[in-house]
mmCIF file of the C-alpha atoms, coordinates in Angstrom:
data_MODEL
# 
_entry.id   MODEL 
# 
loop_
_atom_site.group_PDB 
_atom_site.id 
_atom_site.type_symbol 
_atom_site.label_atom_id 
_atom_site.label_alt_id 
_atom_site.label_comp_id 
_atom_site.label_asym_id 
_atom_site.label_entity_id 
_atom_site.label_seq_id 
_atom_site.pdbx_PDB_ins_code 
_atom_site.Cartn_x 
_atom_site.Cartn_y 
_atom_site.Cartn_z 
_atom_site.occupancy 
_atom_site.B_iso_or_equiv 
_atom_site.pdbx_formal_charge 
_atom_site.auth_seq_id 
_atom_site.auth_comp_id 
_atom_site.auth_asym_id 
_atom_site.auth_atom_id 
_atom_site.pdbx_PDB_model_num 
ATOM 1  C CA . MET A 1 1  ? 23.821  64.171  235.726 1.00 0.00 ? 1  MET A CA 1 
ATOM 2  C CA . GLY A 1 2  ? 20.357  65.983  235.215 1.00 0.00 ? 2  GLY A CA 1 
ATOM 3  C CA . GLU A 1 3  ? 18.799  62.562  234.121 1.00 0.00 ? 3  GLU A CA 1 
ATOM 4  C CA . LEU A 1 4  ? 19.890  60.902  237.118 1.00 0.00 ? 4  LEU A CA 1 
ATOM 5  C CA . ALA A 1 5  ? 18.341  63.523  239.236 1.00 0.00 ? 5  ALA A CA 1 
ATOM 6  C CA . LEU A 1 6  ? 14.670  62.908  237.292 1.00 0.00 ? 6  LEU A CA 1 
ATOM 7  C CA . LEU A 1 7  ? 14.647  59.241  238.408 1.00 0.00 ? 7  LEU A CA 1 
ATOM 8  C CA . ILE A 1 8  ? 15.455  59.911  242.199 1.00 0.00 ? 8  ILE A CA 1 
ATOM 9  C CA . PRO A 1 9  ? 12.081  60.518  242.832 1.00 0.00 ? 9  PRO A CA 1 
ATOM 10 C CA . LEU A 1 10 ? 10.671  57.662  240.754 1.00 0.00 ? 10 LEU A CA 1 
ATOM 11 C CA . ALA A 1 11 ? 12.888  55.216  242.897 1.00 0.00 ? 11 ALA A CA 1 
ATOM 12 C CA . PRO A 1 12 ? 10.072  54.864  245.697 1.00 0.00 ? 12 PRO A CA 1 
ATOM 13 C CA . PHE A 1 13 ? 7.593   53.691  242.892 1.00 0.00 ? 13 PHE A CA 1 
ATOM 14 C CA . LEU A 1 14 ? 10.076  51.853  241.074 1.00 0.00 ? 14 LEU A CA 1 
ATOM 15 C CA . LEU A 1 15 ? 10.827  50.128  244.292 1.00 0.00 ? 15 LEU A CA 1 
ATOM 16 C CA . GLY A 1 16 ? 7.566   49.788  245.465 1.00 0.00 ? 16 GLY A CA 1 
ATOM 17 C CA . GLY A 1 17 ? 6.377   48.404  242.097 1.00 0.00 ? 17 GLY A CA 1 
ATOM 18 C CA . PHE A 1 18 ? 9.411   46.036  242.111 1.00 0.00 ? 18 PHE A CA 1 
ATOM 19 C CA . ALA A 1 19 ? 8.309   44.791  245.823 1.00 0.00 ? 19 ALA A CA 1 
ATOM 20 C CA . LEU A 1 20 ? 5.034   44.208  244.605 1.00 0.00 ? 20 LEU A CA 1 
ATOM 21 C CA . TRP A 1 21 ? 5.842   41.886  241.532 1.00 0.00 ? 21 TRP A CA 1 
ATOM 22 C CA . THR A 1 22 ? 7.990   39.864  243.790 1.00 0.00 ? 22 THR A CA 1 
ATOM 23 C CA . ARG A 1 23 ? 5.246   39.119  246.191 1.00 0.00 ? 23 ARG A CA 1 
ATOM 24 C CA . HIS A 1 24 ? 3.048   38.010  243.576 1.00 0.00 ? 24 HIS A CA 1 
ATOM 25 C CA . GLN A 1 25 ? 5.617   35.834  241.826 1.00 0.00 ? 25 GLN A CA 1 
ATOM 26 C CA . HIS A 1 26 ? 6.244   34.454  245.353 1.00 0.00 ? 26 HIS A CA 1 
ATOM 27 C CA . LYS A 1 27 ? 2.590   33.481  245.551 1.00 0.00 ? 27 LYS A CA 1 
ATOM 28 C CA . LEU A 1 28 ? 2.552   32.245  241.825 1.00 0.00 ? 28 LEU A CA 1 
ATOM 29 C CA . MET A 1 29 ? 5.200   29.889  242.945 1.00 0.00 ? 29 MET A CA 1 
ATOM 30 C CA . GLU A 1 30 ? 3.278   28.799  246.103 1.00 0.00 ? 30 GLU A CA 1 
ATOM 31 C CA . MET A 1 31 ? 0.595   28.035  244.390 1.00 0.00 ? 31 MET A CA 1 
ATOM 32 C CA . GLN A 1 32 ? 2.213   26.145  241.419 1.00 0.00 ? 32 GLN A CA 1 
ATOM 33 C CA . THR A 1 33 ? 4.098   23.913  244.327 1.00 0.00 ? 33 THR A CA 1 
ATOM 34 C CA . LYS A 1 34 ? 0.808   23.386  246.094 1.00 0.00 ? 34 LYS A CA 1 
ATOM 35 C CA . ALA A 1 35 ? -0.836  22.235  242.772 1.00 0.00 ? 35 ALA A CA 1 
ATOM 36 C CA . ALA A 1 36 ? 1.784   19.754  241.894 1.00 0.00 ? 36 ALA A CA 1 
ATOM 37 C CA . ALA A 1 37 ? 1.898   18.475  245.287 1.00 0.00 ? 37 ALA A CA 1 
ATOM 38 C CA . GLU A 1 38 ? -1.831  17.748  245.031 1.00 0.00 ? 38 GLU A CA 1 
ATOM 39 C CA . GLN A 1 39 ? -1.391  16.081  241.521 1.00 0.00 ? 39 GLN A CA 1 
ATOM 40 C CA . SER A 1 40 ? 1.730   14.008  243.001 1.00 0.00 ? 40 SER A CA 1 
ATOM 41 C CA . ALA A 1 41 ? -0.384  12.740  245.761 1.00 0.00 ? 41 ALA A CA 1 
ATOM 42 C CA . GLN A 1 42 ? -3.417  11.649  243.140 1.00 0.00 ? 42 GLN A CA 1 
ATOM 43 C CA . PHE A 1 43 ? -0.770  9.902   240.796 1.00 0.00 ? 43 PHE A CA 1 
ATOM 44 C CA . SER A 1 44 ? 0.596   7.893   244.098 1.00 0.00 ? 44 SER A CA 1 
ATOM 45 C CA . SER A 1 45 ? -2.813  7.043   245.181 1.00 0.00 ? 45 SER A CA 1 
ATOM 46 C CA . ARG A 1 46 ? -3.715  5.501   241.743 1.00 0.00 ? 46 ARG A CA 1 
ATOM 47 C CA . SER A 1 47 ? -0.607  4.109   241.228 1.00 0.00 ? 47 SER A CA 1 
ATOM 48 C CA . MET A 1 48 ? -1.124  2.298   244.436 1.00 0.00 ? 48 MET A CA 1 
ATOM 49 C CA . ASP A 1 49 ? -4.634  1.168   243.366 1.00 0.00 ? 49 ASP A CA 1 
ATOM 50 C CA . LEU A 1 50 ? -3.088  0.019   240.249 1.00 0.00 ? 50 LEU A CA 1 
ATOM 51 C CA . GLU A 1 51 ? -0.434  -1.829  242.025 1.00 0.00 ? 51 GLU A CA 1 
ATOM 52 C CA . ASP A 1 52 ? -2.911  -3.471  244.065 1.00 0.00 ? 52 ASP A CA 1 
ATOM 53 C CA . ARG A 1 53 ? -5.070  -4.652  241.261 1.00 0.00 ? 53 ARG A CA 1 
ATOM 54 C CA . VAL A 1 54 ? -1.974  -6.404  239.554 1.00 0.00 ? 54 VAL A CA 1 
ATOM 55 C CA . ARG A 1 55 ? -1.398  -8.121  243.093 1.00 0.00 ? 55 ARG A CA 1 
ATOM 56 C CA . VAL A 1 56 ? -4.761  -9.644  243.083 1.00 0.00 ? 56 VAL A CA 1 
ATOM 57 C CA . LEU A 1 57 ? -5.055  -10.893 238.987 1.00 0.00 ? 57 LEU A CA 1 
ATOM 58 C CA . GLU A 1 58 ? -1.441  -12.283 239.586 1.00 0.00 ? 58 GLU A CA 1 
ATOM 59 C CA . ARG A 1 59 ? -2.668  -13.903 242.671 1.00 0.00 ? 59 ARG A CA 1 
ATOM 60 C CA . ILE A 1 60 ? -5.533  -15.123 240.760 1.00 0.00 ? 60 ILE A CA 1 
ATOM 61 C CA . ILE A 1 61 ? -3.542  -16.396 237.729 1.00 0.00 ? 61 ILE A CA 1 
ATOM 62 C CA . THR A 1 62 ? -1.053  -18.115 239.670 1.00 0.00 ? 62 THR A CA 1 
ATOM 63 C CA . ASP A 1 63 ? -3.344  -19.494 242.426 1.00 0.00 ? 63 ASP A CA 1 
ATOM 64 C CA . LYS A 1 64 ? -6.004  -20.625 240.165 1.00 0.00 ? 64 LYS A CA 1 
ATOM 65 C CA . GLY A 1 65 ? -4.695  -20.595 237.035 1.00 0.00 ? 65 GLY A CA 1 
ATOM 66 C CA . PHE A 1 66 ? -5.082  -24.005 236.388 1.00 0.00 ? 66 PHE A CA 1 
ATOM 67 C CA . ASP A 1 67 ? -8.511  -24.278 238.047 1.00 0.00 ? 67 ASP A CA 1 
ATOM 68 C CA . VAL A 1 68 ? -9.769  -20.893 235.830 1.00 0.00 ? 68 VAL A CA 1 
ATOM 69 C CA . ALA A 1 69 ? -8.444  -22.579 232.541 1.00 0.00 ? 69 ALA A CA 1 
ATOM 70 C CA . SER A 1 70 ? -10.518 -25.877 233.680 1.00 0.00 ? 70 SER A CA 1 
ATOM 71 C CA . GLN A 1 71 ? -13.520 -23.687 234.473 1.00 0.00 ? 71 GLN A CA 1 
ATOM 72 C CA . ILE A 1 72 ? -13.332 -22.091 231.004 1.00 0.00 ? 72 ILE A CA 1 
ATOM 73 C CA . GLU A 1 73 ? -13.624 -25.521 229.009 1.00 0.00 ? 73 GLU A CA 1 
ATOM 74 C CA . ALA A 1 74 ? -16.152 -26.695 231.038 1.00 0.00 ? 74 ALA A CA 1 
ATOM 75 C CA . LEU A 1 75 ? -18.101 -23.586 229.783 1.00 0.00 ? 75 LEU A CA 1 
ATOM 76 C CA . ARG A 1 76 ? -17.165 -24.217 226.358 1.00 0.00 ? 76 ARG A CA 1 
ATOM 77 C CA . GLU A 1 77 ? -18.302 -27.960 226.994 1.00 0.00 ? 77 GLU A CA 1 
ATOM 78 C CA . THR A 1 78 ? -21.590 -26.644 228.141 1.00 0.00 ? 78 THR A CA 1 
ATOM 79 C CA . ARG A 1 79 ? -22.605 -24.426 225.353 1.00 0.00 ? 79 ARG A CA 1 
ATOM 80 C CA . ARG A 1 80 ? -21.227 -26.869 222.741 1.00 0.00 ? 80 ARG A CA 1 
ATOM 81 C CA . THR A 1 81 ? -23.534 -29.367 224.554 1.00 0.00 ? 81 THR A CA 1 
ATOM 82 C CA . ASP A 1 82 ? -26.279 -26.745 224.667 1.00 0.00 ? 82 ASP A CA 1 
ATOM 83 C CA . ALA A 1 83 ? -25.675 -26.149 220.855 1.00 0.00 ? 83 ALA A CA 1 
ATOM 84 C CA . LEU A 1 84 ? -25.913 -29.774 219.933 1.00 0.00 ? 84 LEU A CA 1 
ATOM 85 C CA . LEU A 1 85 ? -29.134 -30.041 222.206 1.00 0.00 ? 85 LEU A CA 1 
ATOM 86 C CA . ASP A 1 86 ? -30.683 -26.985 220.230 1.00 0.00 ? 86 ASP A CA 1 
ATOM 87 C CA . ASN A 1 87 ? -29.749 -28.282 216.989 1.00 0.00 ? 87 ASN A CA 1 
ATOM 88 C CA . HIS A 1 88 ? -31.335 -31.858 217.702 1.00 0.00 ? 88 HIS A CA 1 
ATOM 89 C CA . ILE A 1 89 ? -34.482 -30.169 218.973 1.00 0.00 ? 89 ILE A CA 1 
ATOM 90 C CA . GLN A 1 90 ? -34.690 -28.100 215.922 1.00 0.00 ? 90 GLN A CA 1 
ATOM 91 C CA . ALA A 1 91 ? -34.132 -31.021 213.757 1.00 0.00 ? 91 ALA A CA 1 
ATOM 92 C CA . GLY A 1 92 ? -37.161 -33.280 215.659 1.00 0.00 ? 92 GLY A CA 1 
ATOM 93 C CA . GLU A 1 93 ? -39.478 -30.178 215.405 1.00 0.00 ? 93 GLU A CA 1 
ATOM 94 C CA . ARG A 1 94 ? -39.518 -30.230 211.518 1.00 0.00 ? 94 ARG A CA 1 
# 
């Protein structure tokens, strides 16, 4: 019983320390929650941006897929023609 009597004067200090620790833990959790919410909002915004980009790409591919393919082929033909002309001009200069 004598040991318990020694703890009685320390009780207010222990309770005060516990209260401080509890408030500190509560503030830490609030800060972590706020940071997580901000990060979630950033991810959500980025996800929406990526979804918009995918929609645009899908629209380009489906609406103009054939047109894009024909444009690419036309560019290839132009390059081939330019290369042939360059070769012909260089052969004539020799």
